[in-house]
N, C-alpha and C positions, 0 to 999 in steps of 0.2 A: 505493499500500500504506498503511496506517494505521502509524508508527512512534513519535508520540508524540499521548498521549490524555492532555486535561487534566479533572479531575476537581474541580467545585469543594463545597470543605467546610463545612456552616458549623453541624456538629454535630448534627442532626436525624436521624431516622432515614428520611428522602429523601435528605439526600448520603451517608449511610452506605448506602442501597441503590444509587445507585449506583456508590460504588464497588466494590461487592460484583458489582453487573454487570460491568462494567471489568472487575476480575478475572480472572472469567466469562468471557469476550468477547474481552479480547486476554493471555491467558497471558505473552506472552514481549517485549510495546509496556514502550515507558518510562510511566511514568505518573505524570503532574506533580497531585499534590494544590494547589488553591490557595482559600483563605479569601479574603476579601474583610472589612477590619475599617473594620465600620459597621454598622446596624443594619440586620437582616434581618427582611423580613415574613414575619412565621407568626400564625397561626388563635387565639395569645395574645398577640397583641400582637407588640411585634418585641423583637429579640435582639441582642445583642455580648459575643461568647467570645474567650475567651483563645486566640490560634493557640494559643499551645507544645502546651496542653491538648489541644485540637482534636486536633490527630497523632499525640501521644503517647495518646494511647486508640484512636488506631486503629493503631497498630505491628505488635498483633499477626496481627488484621486483613493485613496488609500481606507477613507475615516473607515467604510461601513463594512469594511470586509472583517469574517468575524473569526480569521486566528490573527496570530501574532504576525506583525512586522515590523523587522529592524533592516539597522540602514553598515552597511560597511563598504570600506574603504579600503585599498590595496593600492604599491605598485606596482608596475610593468607592463609589458606587453598583453595588451589586451588578451590578444588568445590565450597565450602561455599561461597566462595570470588566472583567468577566468576556471582552465583546467585543473590548476596546480591549489585554486579555492575548491572543488568540486570535489579534488582529492583528498583533503587535511578535509574536510569537514564533513560532516552526517547531511548531505545533500542526497536528498531519490530525484529530484526531475529541475533541470534545468530548461527554461524559456528562453530565446533569446530572440532581438528584430534582426534581421539577415540585413545588414548593407549591400543592400545589387544594385542592380541598375535595368531598366526597362531597357530589352530591342527586340523592337516585334513586340510580337505577342507574351513574348515569356521574359523574367523574370528570370537574373543570374545571384549567384550568390556574392556576397562580397570577403572578401579576405578573412575577418573575421568571424562570422557565422560559420564561413567553412570549413577553417580550422580547426573552432571548437565545438561541432559538427564530425569531425574526423576520428576527435582526440578524445572527448567524453566520454567518461563509462557509466554513466546514464541516461537513463532517455532521458533525449532533448528534443525538444519542438523549433521550428525555424518560423519563423512570425512576420508577414508583411504587413505597410502601414494599412490597407487593406481590411485585414484580421483582427482584427481587436476581442471579436468571440467569433467563438468556437459554434459547433453545432451539435444537433445529435444525429447524425447518420458520419457512419467512421467506416472507411476501407482500411481494411490487412491483407495485402499482397501474401500468399503465401504459397511455402513452396514445400521438398520434402525437408527442409532442412529444421535444425534445432531453434535458429534465430527468428524465420520464423514464427514457432510456438512459439518462445518465447516471446513474442511483440506479439498475438492473440490470446495471452497470457497478460497481458500487460494489461489490453485494451479491454479485455472481460474484466480483471479484477479493479483499474480506473474509472471505469466508462460503464459498468452496469447494468443503468439505466437505458444506454444508450444504443441507437440501432446498429449493428454492427454487421456487417457485409464481409465474407471471404473473400479474396478474388483469385484465384491463378489462372497465370496468364501460359497458354500452348504453344508449342512454334512448328508447326505440322507440318514442317521441312527436315525436321532435326528426331532422330528417336532417342529416348532416354537413355542409353546405351551408350549409344556411340561419341565418336568420338566426329562434331561436323559430320555424319553420314542423313543423304538424305532420306526422307520416307518415299517410297514407290508403291508401297501395297495398304490396304483397308484393313491389313489383318495392323503393321505396323499402327498404323493410325487408330486404332483402336485400344493398341494398348496405350498411349498414350492417354487415351479417353478413361482408363481403366484405373490408373494412375492417377487420374486426375480422381476420381470419384471415393477413390482410400483415401487420398490430401482432406475430401470434404469429409468423408467422414468421424477421422479424424478430427476435424476441429469442430465436429457438431456433439462428439464423444466429450471434448475438453472442455465448449461450452456450459452440454448438460449438469458437468459437475461444479459449476458457478453458478446454475442455475439460471443458465443465460439463451436466451434465444436468437439462435444468428441465421443469415442467410447467403448462401451461395451464389456467388459468376464465373462466368468463362470467361475470359478473355481471348483473341488471337491473335497473335503480333501481326500485323500488317507489313513488320519487316521482318524476318529470318534473323534469331538469333537478339532481339532486343526491345525483352517482357515489359523495359520503361516504354515504351510508347503507346504498348497496349492496355497500360498502368493509369498513365496520362490521356488515354483518350477519354475511358472510363470517369475521369475526372472532372475532363472540357465536358464531359456530358451532362456536368450539373449534379448528379450524382448524389456525390457525399457533399462532405463536411471538413471533413479530417483525415489525411492516411496516416495509417500509423504501419511500421514496417522492420523487419529484421535487418540484420546488418555484415555482410560478410557470409553469406549461406550457398550451398551449394546446388545444383540440381544436375543431379544425374553423376555423370562422370564430364564430362564437357564443357559446362556452360556457367554460368555464374546468373544464378533469377535473385539474390537479395546481393548486395553489395554495394560493387560499384551501380551498380540498376536504382539502391536507396539515394547514390549522391543524385543524382544523376532525375530522380522522381521529385528530391530537394529542391534542387536548383529549376525547376519549372515548375512547379505545379504554385497554380491557382488556389487552392486550398492548405494551410498549416499542416507540411508535415511534422512526425514523429520517428525519430529513428530509436529501435531499441535493442540493443546491447547483448 
């Protein structure tokens, strides 16, 4: 269960969005607002602000929060200092605004959020300025890895009242046990579908242990060996409010389904993404 939530604060709308999301998602948990004294990169250059003024400006935002709210200031490089704080304190969850830039319809990670997401040992949620509140519809992409199971378990434990959908992205051009082998027969494709059904049965059984009902969905990768594309297409259809993914998982011998894929989804998703180790 989540008890201690860390939100890095540096005075931008991005960190304010992360805080507002944390207040909505974790209404009773204890929150720590962390400012790293140093230069934060922004699209306008770098900035270093007075921690007292930063925290004082947020007093009204956190005034009605049911849990405890504390503020801390450390010195160092932002990404490294944030991860170090998580490692040295009893932090269960990290929510961080993404210092990204828009490129067409996609939003890219900024250096701080991306580095933190890669190195954080706890579930880390990436927020953009327009994502100040989560929603009831959660999407959990799954494969046969233990990491995706951990992500589903996290979703079931942390958001038991949410509408949870587990999604498996299948590649019709690659067998599960091959190394880039193409599927040429219906029998091989049926084997992939049977594996998908087994994954759904495992996910449903886990959800039953928590007394939570889940929905299953299958996405076909429009581009071979790019499951992130299928996941993002599902998100872009407006079917979910929040993606929760495992990291560094593998499906079969030859392809990574959750790992670098989680990073790609976090970069491009139009909804918040939580990466679970």
